[in-house]
Every structure is written in structure tokens, then in C-alpha cells.
N, C-alpha and C positions, 0 to 999 in steps of 0.2 A: 764236393769233398768236405768232410767235416773238419772243423778246426781241431788241430792237434795240440793247441796251447791250453794247459790247464795249470797255470803256474800260480804260486804264491797265495793261495787261499789260506785262511787262518785256522790254526788249531787251538786258539787261545780259549774260546768259550767251551769247546769240547774238552780241553784239557782240564779246565777248572771243574767241570762237571765230573769227569772221570776220577779227578783227584779225590773228590769227596766220596765216590763210590769205592775205588780201589784202595784209597789210603796211600801213604808214602811207601814205596817199595824200594828197598835197597838193592844194589847190584848183586846178582847171584854169582856164585863161585864155581858154577858147573860149566864144562865145555859146551860149545854150541854144536849144532846138528851137522856142521860141515865136516865132522870127523877129526877136527884138530885135537892134538894131544895136549897142547899148552892150555893151562887153566885160565879161565876168565880172571881178570884182576891181576895177573902176573905181568911183569915187565915184558914188553914186546922185544923179541930177539931181533938181531939184525936181519935175519932171514927166517921164514917159517921153517919149522922142522920138516915139513913136507908141503908140497903145493896144496893150496886151500881152494875149496869151492867158495866163491864170494857171492853172497846174496846182497843185491843192491836194490834199495827202495827209493823211489823218486817221487817226491811230493811237490816238485816245483816245475816240472816240465823240463828240468835240466838235461835229461838224456838226449834231447834234441841237439844240444850243444856238445855234449861230452861222451856220448856212447861210442863214437868213433875212436876217441882217445882211449877209453877203457879196453875196447876191442883190440886196438893196436898193442896195448901193454901186454895183454894176454898172449897174443901171437908172439911177441918178443921175449916174454918172460914166463914160459909155461912151467918153469921150476918154482915160480912164486904163486901163481894163480892158475889152477888147471881148468877152471870153468867159472863162468859168471852167469848167474840167473838175475833177470831184471823183473822188477814189479813196480807198478805205479799205483798210487792211491790219492784220494783227495786229501789235502793237507789237514782238514778237520779230524781225519781218522788217525793221524800219526801218533798222537800222544797215547791214545787207547791201545793201539797196536803194539807199541814198544813197551808200555807198562804191562800189558798182558804177558808178553814173552818174559819180561824180567820177573814178574810175579810168579811165573810158572818155573823160573830157574832154567829156562832154555831159550837163549837169545839166538835166533837164527839169522838175523839181519847184521851183516858185518859193516855196512856203509849206507848212510842216508844222505841224499841230496836234497837240500831244502833251501827255501828262501828265509828272509828275516823272520817271517811269522812262525815257522816250525822251529827255527833256531831259538827264537825267544821263548816259545811255549815249552820246548823241551828243556831249556836252561832253567826256567822257572821251576820245573818239576824235578830237576837234577837228573835227567835221563842220559846226558851225554858224558862220555869219557874225556878226561883231560888229555889233550895231545900236546899242548904247549904249557910252559916252555920246555917240558921234559924231552920232547923229541924234536926240538927246533933244529938240531944239527942234521937231522935226516930231511928237513924241509927247507933247505937252503935256498930253493927257488922263490920262496916267499920274499926274499930280499930283492927281487926284481919286480915287485908290484909297482903299477902306476900309483901315483900319490892318492887319487881318490879311492882306488881299491884298498890301499893300505889303511885308509880311514875307515873303510867298511870293515876291514879285518878287525879293527879295534873293538867293533861291536860284538865280535864273536868271543871275546875274552880268551879263555884257554881251551875251549871246546871245539871251535869250528875252524876250518881253513877255507878261505875264499878261493873259489875255482873259476868264477866267471863274474864279470862286473859290467854295469852299464849306467849312464847318466840318468836314465829313465824319463822324467817329466817334471811338472805337469805340462802336457800339451792339450790343446783343443783341436779335435779332428772333425771336419765338417765336409758336406757335400756342396761344392761351389755353385751347382745349379739351384740349390735351395737357400743357401746363405750367401747373399750377394756381397754383404759387407760384414765379414766376421769380426766378432768382438776382439778388441785388443787391450782391454783392461777389464777388471773385475766388475766395475760399474756398467760397462757395456754388455758383459755376459748377463748380468742380472736384468738389464733392460731387454735384452733379446728374449730371455726366458719368460719375462712378463708379457711381452708382445706375442710370444709363440709358446703358449703353455703346453707342456707334454712333448716338446721337440728338442730339449736338451736332456741329456742322461748321463749319469755316472753310476757305477755299481757300488753296492755296499762295501765300504772301506776294508772291513775285516775279511772280506773274501775276494778282493781285487786289488792288484798292483796299481793300475791306473786310478782306481777309486781312492786308495789311501794316499797315493802320490799327490793327487788333487787336493785331498784334505790337508796333508802335511805341507804342501806348497803355499796354500793360501796365507798362512801367517806372514810369510815374507812378502807376498804381493800386497797384502792389506796393511803392513806396518804394525803388526801386533807386538806387544811388549817383550814377549819371550817365546820364539818359535819352537823351543824344545820343551816347553811346559804347557801341555794342552789344558790343564786344569786352571792354573792361575794366570797363564800368559796369552790365552787365545780369545779374549772377549770379542774382538772384531771378527774373527773367523767363525765362532759359534753363531753370532748374530747374522753374519752373511749367509751361512748355510741354512739357517732357519728361513731367512727371507727367500732364498733360492728355492727351498723346498716346497714353497707354496705353489710353484709352477712345475713341479716334477710329479707326474702321476704315479710312477712306480720306480722303485730302485731294484734293479736286477741283482740277483744273488752272485753273479760272477761276470767277468769281463767279456767272455765269449758271447754272452747274450746281448750285451750292448753292441758289439760289433755286427752281429747279425741284424740288430735293429737298425743300425746305420746303413747296413747294405741293402736291407729290403724296404727302406723308406719310412719305417715306423717313427724314426727320429732323424733330425737334420744334423745333430752335432753331439759328440760324446767326449768325455775326458779320455786322454790317451797318453801314451809314452812312445819313445822312439820305436821299440820293438813291436808294440801293439799297433802302431801305425804301418810299419813295413810288412810284417809277416802276414796279417790277414789280406793284404792286397796281393802279396805272392800267392796266397792260397785261393784267392778269388772270393773270399767271404765279403770283402769290402771292395767296391769298384776302384780301379787304378786311379780314377780321376780325383779321389778324395784328397783334400789338402789339410794342412795343419797350420796353427797359429799359436803364439804365446801371448801372455798378458803382461802389461807394464808392471815392472818390479819383479819379473820372473827369476827365480833361482832354481837350478836343477836340484832335485831331491834324488840322491843316488840310490842304487839298489845293487844286490849281489846275490849269488848262490853259494852255498856252503857245503862242504863235506864234513859230516860228523859221524862219530862212531858211538853206538849205544853202549852204555855200561853192560857188562855181561858178555860182550864179544870176546872171544879168546885172544890170548897174546899172539898166537899165529895169525889170526885174522887182522889184528892191529898192525902187525909187522907188515903184512901184504898191502894193507891200505896205505901205510905211510910211503911205501915204495911207489904205489900207484899214484898218490897225490903228487909226489915229487916229479913223476913223469908227466902228469897232466899240466904241470906249470912250466913245462918247457915252451919255448917260443914256437917250435914246430907244431906241437899239439894245441897250443892255445889259438893258433890260427884257425882251427876248425870251429872255434866258438862264434865266428861270424855267421855260421849256418845260413838260414834264409831270413836273416834280419830279426829273428825272434827276440834277441837280447842285444840289439845293436848299440855299440859295435860288438861287445862280448868278451874280448880278451881282458884278463886281469893284470897281465904283466906288460911291461914296457916294450916298445919298438916291434909291435906285431901289426904289420901293415896289411891291408886287404889284398895286396898282391901276393901275400903268403898263403892265403886262404885257398881251399879247394875251388876249382874252376866253377862248379855249381853255385857256390856262395858268391863268387865274384860277379857271375851272370845275374843273380837275383838282386844283389845290392846295386849293380849298374842299372838295372831297369826300374826297381822299385824304391831304391834309396833316394835321399834328398840332399842335393848339394848343400843346402843351407845348414844342414845338421853340423857340419864341420865348424862353421862359424859360430853357431849357437853353443856348441860345446866348448869351444875355445874362449868365448867372450862373456859367458855368464857364470856366476858363482855356483859352486857345487856344494850342497849341504848333505850331511848324513842324515838318515831318517831318525825318528824317535828311538830311544833306548827301550829295552824290554818293558819295563814297568810303565813308562809313559805311553808306549804304544797300546798296551792293554787298557789303560785308562781312557785313551782317546777313542778306541774302538767302542768301549762300553758307553761312554757318553754319547757317541753318535747313535748308537743303537737305542738308547733310552730317550734321547731328546730330540734327534733330527729325523731319522728315517726308518727305525727298526720296524715300526707298525706298517710301513709301505713296501717292505722288501717282498719281491715276488717269490712265492714258494715253488 
């Protein structure tokens, strides 16, 4: 069964390239193709003038967690959304896709589900419609965020709304029959890689959640001067990544390939996260027997998925999306975010226990989850990822100086 996870690959390099080709595009003032009569750019009414057809684009694998929520909303509110069409795309295609529609004056996409990469790239390009604080009164369920999810929301500024959250990593995932003494520090990981060249792997950070979580987690583990400044504050991290890179044959272009490599024995250990540990074992890509460990000085680098609305979406589309997001942030709907562990735990709001999740999710977490995660999540610091500009700079430096020439095409 193929991996269904294609989350959080970056649009940043593609966005920069397309920006030069297409130039800056302002938001068009024409209605979208959903047949809405309200013009783009107008204030969103409390309710659409008629039920809309909502086109949803997912570039983060988020529909695994939220499609059930969206489908439930449509069933319960056919007067708001008459139909939903779903499409998925690699995150590197996001900026070009949205800019092309905006440049043509015909924005068909009413809702984008994205990770921090697409959020950042679209924000840098000015592609997203401001939802906050203008419509905060319609999004009151945001007041129920868990504290770490609320901090992730701060990264979104005025444009995105956090819909799912998880502590992420960095974790090291390994096969215990191949790694008898898993590393418990950065020094031990480097020693393992040196003694076993080609047997530790992480994917290109710009295209991989675990890859960039590993990269952003190292400044805390290594004691760098400023973990939030990859250019001036990561001297130890960049030196470490260069040393480690001597013993890495190839950097995969995405996380799925690293999990396949772990599963088929090409490598013995990979960078991972809670979700990338649990879900590939649910799917059978990685053997159930795989284990995880952390390194001394470990801090969680948190992650989230966001709902954003492209500039140019009609006011009726915006009105429908606001109601949908508010619905998605109820406890009942958030419980569906446990899924099969893909974004474990998943819920962004407080007090959503696994016992509230669908039985399928409960069964998957019971079998493939790890009891130690609760203690790790409770007892270790949680840090937000880099902001937009710093993340772009870190990706660029890694590509130029660490592993860009060894990324598998």
C-alpha cells in the first residue's frame, strides 16, 4: 500500500522563481468560478447569498485529518456549502498555482490547507487574504487552542488559522535488530554515522517535515547561541551538519522515501517525528518493530497545519470558509484529527482526548502509538519553528552548503 503522506514540502524556492517570472500580482476583483455573486475583495457576509461550491486545495496531507470534518459540515449545512471538490498538489506547486489564478483574475480555490512552508511562501508573496482580526468574532473557537497551538497561530499572522497541531520532533527512528545501541546524544549520532556510513538518513529540509525539524532542533541540542537565527546563531549546527554529511551518501527529496529506505533495509536509522513514526507503521511501510529515541538536550519543535484563503476568493466563499473553520475547531470535530497517528496527537484545541476519536483511530493509536510519547510531550520544552524569513534563509544555506548537491532527483 503506497504511503499516503505527502506533507509539508516547501514552496519557497519555487515561489521565488515564479515571482520573478510572473511578477507581483494584486488580488483580482472578479468573482470566482463557483458562481458566487459576491465580488472578491468585498467584506464577507454572515452567510453566503447562496450555497457555494467550495474548491479545497491540500498541499500538506491535511485532508487525512480534516476531510471528515469538512464532509460533516456540508451534510449539516447544505445552505452554506452545496458541494466540495478536493484536490491535492505538491507544496512546491502552490505559489505558482495560486499566482496563475490571481493573475488571470479568476480564483477558483476558496480554501488552501497548508503547512508552515506554504503558509510562509504565500505570505512572502502576499497571496493570502487577511482573516484576522477582522473576522475574529466568527472564529471564537480559536480561544480554545492548546498553548503550543496558540503559539503556532502567532506564526500565521493575520492570514492563516491553525486547524491541527502536533509537537513533531526531532526523533531518531531506528530498527533495533540493526542498531543495538541507539544514539542518545548528537555526539553519539555522529559517531554512529561515521562507523556506519550511508546508514543514517534525513531528507532535504526544504521538502521534509522531519528533515527540517531535525535541522531546527539541533541548535537546542548543541547549545547554539540563537536557535531562532540560522545565519548568525547556528555556528555549531552548521558545523555539525557538515561533519554528519560526510557519512550520508544521498539526501532524499522527501520523507516518504526515507521511510521506505528504513523499511527495506537501505538505511538503519532516519530522522523522524511522532506522526512519521506512527503512521508509516500503521500503513506497513515501516515494520511495527521500529523504535524511536531522542538526543540529550532535546526540545520539541512544534508544527501545525493552517487554513488560508487566497486573495481573489469571493466574499461568499470567504463567508462559507469562516463558518467551516469555526466548525472544524469544535472538540467533536477536532477528535477526528487523531486519524491514524499521521499528525499525532493532532487536535489543536484543549481537552480532546483519544477516547473522543473515531474507533478506527483509537485502535490504530492503541496498537502503534507509544506510551512514552505522553511523558516526552509533557516533560520537554516546546519551541516554535523559525519564522518565514529565517526558514527561507535556513533552507537556502542548507541547499548551498550542506546537501543540495547530494539530493536524490
